[in-house]
C-alpha positions in Angstrom: 87.0 109.0 67.6 85.5 108.4 71.0 83.9 105.1 70.0 87.1 103.9 68.4 89.0 104.7 71.6 86.4 102.8 73.8 86.6 99.8 71.5 90.5 99.8 71.5 90.4 100.1 75.3 88.0 97.1 75.6 90.2 95.0 73.4 93.4 96.0 75.3 91.8 95.3 78.6 90.5 91.9 77.4 93.9 90.9 76.0 95.6 92.2 79.2 93.4 90.0 81.4 94.8 86.9 79.7 98.4 88.0 79.7 100.8 86.7 82.4 100.7 88.8 85.5 102.8 86.9 87.9 105.5 84.4 87.5 106.5 82.0 90.2 110.1 81.0 90.3 111.3 77.8 91.9 111.3 78.3 95.7 114.2 75.9 96.4 112.5 74.4 99.4 113.8 71.4 101.2 111.4 68.7 102.3 110.9 70.2 105.8 110.1 73.6 104.4 107.8 72.1 101.8 105.9 70.3 104.5 105.7 73.5 106.6 104.2 75.4 103.6 101.7 72.7 103.0 100.7 72.7 106.6 100.3 76.5 106.7 98.2 76.6 103.5 95.8 73.7 104.1 97.7 71.1 101.9 98.6 73.4 99.0 101.7 71.9 97.3 103.9 74.8 96.0 105.3 72.4 93.4 101.8 72.1 91.8 101.5 75.8 91.2 101.5 77.2 87.6 104.6 79.1 86.7 102.8 82.0 84.9 99.4 83.3 86.0 97.0 85.7 84.3 94.3 87.8 86.0 91.9 84.8 86.1 94.4 82.6 88.0 96.3 85.3 89.9 94.7 85.2 93.3 94.5 81.4 93.6 98.1 80.8 94.5 98.0 81.8 98.1 94.4 82.9 98.7 92.0 80.7 100.7 89.1 81.8 98.5 89.8 82.0 94.8 88.3 85.1 93.3 90.6 85.3 90.4 88.0 84.2 87.9 85.6 86.8 89.2 88.2 89.5 88.9 89.0 88.6 85.3 85.3 88.3 84.3 84.6 91.6 86.0 87.3 93.4 84.1 86.3 91.9 80.7 82.6 92.6 81.5 83.3 96.3 82.4 85.5 96.7 79.3 82.7 95.6 77.0 80.0 97.3 79.0 81.8 100.5 78.3 81.5 99.8 74.6 77.7 99.4 75.1 77.5 102.5 77.1 79.4 104.4 74.4 77.1 103.0 71.7 74.1 104.3 73.8 75.8 107.6 74.0 75.8 107.7 77.8 79.0 109.7 77.9 79.0 110.6 81.6 78.7 106.9 82.4 82.0 106.4 80.7 83.8 107.9 83.7 82.1 105.2 85.9 83.2 102.5 83.5 86.8 103.9 83.5 86.8 103.9 87.3 85.7 100.3 87.4 88.3 99.3 84.8 90.9 100.9 87.0 89.4 99.4 90.2 89.6 95.8 89.2 93.4 95.7 88.7 93.8 97.9 91.8 91.7 95.4 93.8 94.0 92.6 92.6 97.1 94.5 93.7 95.7 95.3 97.1 94.7 91.6 97.5 98.3 90.5 96.6 99.7 92.8 99.2 97.2 91.5 101.8 98.2 88.0 100.9 101.8 88.8 101.5 100.9 89.8 105.0 98.9 86.5 105.4 102.0 84.5 104.3 104.1 86.4 106.8 101.6 85.7 109.6 101.2 82.0 108.6 105.0 81.5 108.5 105.9 83.8 111.3 107.9 81.1 113.1 110.1 80.8 110.0 110.7 84.3 108.5 113.3 83.0 106.1 110.7 80.5 104.6 108.1 83.3 104.4 110.7 85.5 102.5 111.3 82.6 100.0 107.6 82.1 99.4 106.9 85.8 98.9 110.0 86.4 96.7 109.1 83.5 94.5 106.4 85.7 92.9 107.5 88.2 90.2 105.5 90.7 88.3 105.3 90.0 84.6 104.6 92.2 81.6 100.8 91.6 81.6 100.4 94.4 84.1 101.7 96.9 81.5 99.0 95.8 79.0 96.4 96.2 81.8 97.7 99.6 82.7 97.6 100.6 79.0 94.0 99.5 78.8 93.1 101.4 81.9 94.8 104.5 80.5 92.8 104.1 77.2 89.6 103.7 79.2 90.2 106.9 81.1 91.2 108.7 77.9 88.0 107.5 76.2 86.0 109.0 79.1 88.0 112.2 78.9 87.6 112.7 75.1 84.6 115.0 74.5 82.2 114.2 71.7 81.4 116.8 69.0 78.6 119.3 69.8 75.5 119.4 67.6 73.6 122.5 67.0 71.2 121.6 69.8 74.0 121.3 72.3 74.0 117.5 72.5 77.2 115.6 72.2 77.7 113.1 69.4 80.5 110.7 68.8 
């Protein structure tokens, strides 16, 4: 039971990393606003942004340093490392893997909130423009898949293995 739960959690987390996390709607910027945004973000053209972004692309849309690929790779790596840990019967390490699986999406959310503050500071002279840029990003259903994967990961860590006669836990 425990191994099956770990494998299902790894599959759900892997699929969740590729699902759309954020959708960018049309900002409705006039030419002057577009130029101001490009100036504030080192030449980034808001018109060139993808409409739907997964975890691998998530952080690139306003961040100066793109760590989106690293976040996605970290999540998928942790998910499948949990499977290996489970196969090696290192049950206590499952809690560490579950915490890491929860930490990667949490890290992305915190970074998105920090980036909203960065946008507000960069566009402080035009708060209406900052509001347009921030409100153009909408959460998508991919977060639900990630949360389900994190929940399964925590559940797999919480499930106890069967006890053998010698007191060791098995699957």
